[in-house]
FINUPA-597254 format. One record per residue (C-alpha): x, y, z. Coordinates in steps of 0.001 Angstrom, whole numbers, plus 500000, padded with zeros to 6 digits. Example, Ala and Ser with C-alpha at 12.3 -4.5 7.8 and 13.67 -1.06 7.14 Angstrom:
# residues 2
512300495500507800 513670498940507140 
This chain:
# residues 256
057144251360577500 054129252558579463 055191254459582588 051945256242583525 048201255756583285 045597258505583320 041929257873584023 038662259534583234 036480259786586354 032788259455585492 031758256068584064 035340254890584425 036240255111588116 032782256093589347 029308255362588000 027770258595586785 024384259428588352 024456256295590517 023476258589593369 020149259457591717 018328256264592801 019645256859596321 018271260405596234 014907259149594999 014762256566597800 015254259399600293 012485261439598683 014943263987597291 014588265679593896 017029264943591097 020288266900591199 019197268878588143 015993269935589890 017866270656593126 020348272959591359 017563275021589824 015707275181593136 018781276228595123 019525279078592754 015922280283592410 015298280229596167 018424282300596792 017495284861594146 013909285264595342 015082285763598931 017624288420597908 015682290146595140 011920290103595877 011083291795592570 012244288663590706 009888285694590585 010866282099591192 009982281260587580 012211284044586247 015130282930588397 014666279284587410 014537280213583729 017745282243584048 019548279266585569 018331277022582756 019559279565580193 023009279534581770 022959275716581679 022174275777577958 025066278164577372 027322275848579362 026366272863577230 027169274873574104 030591275850575476 031276272265576491 030301270552573261 031284273215570723 034256274974572349 035611272160574568 035401274359577652 033586273724580923 033100277059582691 032946276487586436 029806276726588541 030600280347589526 030772281401585858 027411279791585196 025861281589588157 027257284928586996 025681284239583597 022336283574585303 022651286829587265 023357288632583998 020264287128582350 018256288550585263 019825291992584831 021583291731588185 024804293491587326 026708295040590252 026862298783590508 029657300799592109 030658299262595423 028423296193594930 030840293749593370 032094292315596670 028512291629597767 027754289848594507 030874287695594858 029785286676598371 026307285784597129 027604283672594260 030195281940596440 027531281004598988 025340279479596281 028315277685594708 029145276064598038 025568274871598513 025417273386595015 028774271656595441 027743270264598824 024528268906597328 026480267265594498 028784265261596775 026567264630599800 025477261230598473 028422259210597188 028385257571593745 029062253876593272 032518252862592041 033482250535589214 033799246965590448 037346246122591480 038625249694591378 040329249677594796 042449246567594279 043286247431590687 044477250953591493 046602249599594337 048287247160591939 048799249750589210 050149252422591582 052994250075592517 054294250067588930 053052253259587247 052422256919587881 048664257452587975 046698260564587096 043146261687586440 042012263621583375 038342264512583752 035816267016582520 033991268659585414 030374269471584747 028650270093588076 031105268486590487 034222270615590139 037828269546590692 037735270136594433 034536268083594650 036108265175592772 039119265312595070 036730265089598013 034999262049596512 038345260358595875 039477261108599423 036235259812600918 036578256583598932 040230256125599954 041548256546596400 043170259984596286 046615258840597392 047014256589594355 047152259594592007 050067261952591539 048530264440589112 045085265768588229 043768267596585178 040251268881585801 038638270931583062 037415273712585358 040996274230586559 042821274145583213 040037275989581330 039832273361578595 037867270143578197 038433266849576426 039163266066573642 041247269279573462 044939268444573087 045632271109575725 044153268787578355 046360265832577474 049477267941577006 048930269236580523 048717265667581797 051976264789580044 053726267838581491 052338267254584971 053390263629585029 056814264536583647 056632261968580866 056395262070577063 052945261206575670 054062257856574216 054818256597577730 051260257308578907 048037255405578314 044644256981579006 041622254979580188 038101256247579630 034637255460578325 034111257882575411 035552257455571930 035987261144571151 037106262315574581 039105259349575834 040402257659572689 040747260211569891 041786262989572291 044861261318573848 045858259579570615 046093262985568915 049221263789570943 050720260303570832 049307258776573978 047766255334573802 044164254760574779 042099252024576428 038334252196576025 036661251153579294 033262249487578885 032790248057582381 030064250561583229 028660251523579819 029675250453576327 029508253428573977 030523251664570785 033461249365571456 032755247441568252 033969250424566199 036587251832568565 040049252945567446 041411252387570945 044616250437571410 042685248062573663 039270247565575248 038843246861578972 035527245343580043 036409244761583700 038643246898585900 040373243796587222 041683243048583725 043393246428583377 046897245536584710 047259242708582197 045965244901579350 048477247642580163 051323245136580305 050438243917576815 050722247484575484 054432247527576362 
């Protein structure tokens, strides 16, 4: 019997990068460009001997290292770790008595990047509010999500702002558990946090490797969600496919 449902966030509950057209309409740069600019401007202001181009290149190097860690090691180092890497690429290592200053600098930049990431809200999957309300009446709900630029606290803010946070009783964000999907560590943590064995939990998400193979490895069931983007449902090994959020309650019931 299914007693709990966990959800991916991006392209399951919320439409990834749906804020980019809104940014463009306001004459704002893409988030990727804005992140580089925020970091480079801060560095140039604090360290005049470093050029904007050097600072921007260091940030891009740290982003490449992050992508390697994410895809190869199933880890998503938080924004602070990426900024420290960029500082290191620039040779900005704290000397005696300078560590506290460096921490303050990085924290200030982290806050500005996080604020930029959540200032313009993403669109939600159609029907998500009513469906979550129905499901929360019968199941424990949780979120299991990799965090790339919007960290766990940012996703909680987005959920709060959209009136969805109260439906969920447990959260597994990769920057907080120091592991990313499809690592079994992530799904074991969800099982422990929800207080249920894996076979009583079904996970809903949009990626075959992360959201189907990952949870199934520990005995959870999996529903591939294609309501926002279909990444290969014709060949999925999921226990079910959901093409519209409104259909999810009936699909879960059939898995019993």
